[in-house]
C-alpha positions in Angstrom: 0.2 0.0 0.3 2.9 2.2 0.9 4.3 1.9 -2.5 1.0 2.6 -4.4 0.5 5.7 -2.2 4.2 7.0 -3.1 3.9 6.0 -6.9 0.5 8.3 -6.9 2.4 11.1 -4.8 5.4 11.3 -7.0 3.1 11.1 -10.2 1.4 14.1 -8.8 4.2 15.9 -8.1 5.6 15.4 -11.8 2.4 16.3 -13.4 2.4 19.9 -10.8 -1.0 18.9 -9.3 0.1 18.3 -5.9 2.0 21.6 -6.5 -0.8 23.4 -7.5 -3.2 22.4 -5.0 -0.2 23.2 -2.0 -0.7 26.8 -3.5 -4.3 27.3 -3.8 -4.7 25.6 -0.3 -2.1 28.5 0.7 -4.1 31.4 -1.1 -7.1 30.4 0.8 -5.6 30.6 4.0 -4.3 34.2 3.2 -7.8 34.9 1.8 -9.8 33.7 4.9 -7.2 35.7 7.3 -7.6 38.7 5.1 -11.3 38.8 5.0 -11.8 37.6 8.5 -8.8 39.1 10.8 -9.1 42.4 12.0 -5.9 44.3 12.2 -4.9 43.6 15.6 -5.1 40.3 15.0 -3.2 39.8 12.0 -0.7 42.5 13.5 -0.2 40.0 16.6 -0.3 36.7 14.5 2.8 38.3 12.3 1.2 39.4 9.4 2.5 43.0 7.6 0.7 42.9 4.6 1.7 46.0 2.8 5.1 46.8 2.6 6.0 50.7 3.4 8.4 51.2 0.5 6.2 49.3 -2.2 3.8 51.6 -1.1 5.4 54.2 -2.8 4.5 52.5 -6.5 1.5 54.5 -6.2 3.4 57.9 -6.3 4.7 56.9 -9.8 2.5 56.6 -12.7 5.1 54.3 -14.2 5.7 52.0 -11.6 1.7 51.8 -11.1 1.8 50.6 -14.5 4.6 47.8 -14.1 2.7 46.6 -10.9 -0.7 46.5 -12.6 1.3 44.3 -15.4 2.9 42.1 -12.8 -0.6 41.1 -11.6 -1.6 40.5 -14.8 1.0 38.3 -15.5 0.4 36.2 -12.2 -3.7 36.1 -13.3 -3.0 34.6 -16.6 -0.6 32.0 -15.3 -3.0 31.3 -12.4 0.0 31.9 -10.0 -2.8 32.5 -7.0 -0.6 32.1 -4.2 1.7 34.7 -5.2 -0.9 36.9 -6.4 -2.7 36.5 -3.2 0.6 38.0 -1.2 1.6 40.3 -4.0 -1.5 42.3 -4.0 -2.2 43.1 0.0 2.0 43.5 0.0 1.3 46.8 -2.5 -2.0 47.6 -1.2 -3.4 46.8 -4.7 -6.4 44.8 -3.6 -9.4 46.2 -5.7 -7.6 47.6 -8.5 
């Protein structure tokens, strides 16, 4: 039985399915924290969503365009986990 389990796991890893599932699970965990936790809870848990330096992106039109292009790239390639970290960090969730 262990051999069969190892074969299935190895096959799922080679196809990228297992990595994709892990990324989706992480993205959903971050989304749940973002949606339901208040700011005090997030800070006490060690979550700092916005990067203060990256916040300067909004001050420069060229930087903002580049940030939006990166967002579109991540969306196009369904990089949900990366996107779930990227958008809050640069304060661009609603855009």
